[in-house]
C-alpha angles and dihedrals in degrees: 000000000000118000094245092049091048091053089051092053092047090049092052091048090051091049093049092046091049092048091052091048092050090054089048092045091058087063095053114127120222115259124229118249114217115195112225099019100207091173094056113156118246132222121195108225106228086342122298096323092178088069107026141018114285122264094011132120092250090056091050091047090053089055091054093045090053094049100248116170096217138017120208121214136171124233130214131159133242125227089264092051102258115147111233138174112263133129107200103041086229127080111218099086099053105021140035089253131098135219132020123331087232089070092063132075113222093253091058093042090056090061091065125096112236097174113050094076088063102042136330093247089067094054110141096025109146136216100261125224116237088247092056091050094048091048089055094045101041113126092357108073140005126247128245100193123204116186112208092178132031108288123250131208092250090066093052090047090056094047089055095042092056094042098247094119123108107350104038102044144067122196109221127222109263111160112271095346097083093056088046089054089052091053089059095040113018094187095056114138101240137185114213121196115264121197102161135028090233090064096064098092093046094048093050090052090049094043108027093170092060114134097175142011122238111227138162127228094240095059099032118120132181088244092059092054094045094048093048092048091048086062093045094252124134123231120226115190131197118221097168137164110324095024112141124233089253092052093049091051094058100073090051095043095045096046104252113172097225138017122204113210146177098183106070095176095051092049092050091049093048093048092050090048091053092046090057091048091051098049094089101038102028127217118301130218107229118229 
């Protein structure tokens, strides 16, 4: 198939998928908003990085052991086209390798140590392939997918093979990579970035297959949560490394559906604090 014709077919597929999603979106039912949401779901950012090196199988295993609902990992591609877990795209920060991951075939990448930088007990930990991660996670935890490079069909094939697509995954906002994912798979359950309550209608028209909004605790407002829930869309909120206690409280207090964290101890402390505060009055369902 010629390049121009292929683009035309992809464009038609995207349009049809979007049209279907719009029709489905009109049937979305409003979601309840519990304030505070003491049963907020948790996502482990790059795995439980407080206990294991990021984007490795041990970090994912820790998330499952601790009962997280989702684990977030980042995807890049090797020279021979294999999707692997890596945040930076380059190797020097989290392995004993140098240069971009795209310069390495998988066989050479597997020779690198992705654990010693974190702690000696993780010496010999490897950069996992997406397939290895999905095999470990299947049936135990959902996936919060962050594309650090433009997606490729092989990734989507794996997500379907291991039953993560479409019901056990969200595709996070990451610049141009989320729209590129939708070109390959128009029905993908995506999570566009929301910064203001007034943006909800526009974003749902632009991304009709959205199942959640990506927010951060610093910008989150009660109005954003209520407006998203009014449209039947979940709110996922980042409270990552460096977030203050006050910032981490907001997603729970305002009724977000999920909080993504690095600091396990701070989250546990904040949640316990809010539980004690709620004992006398009880949680409220926002209008």
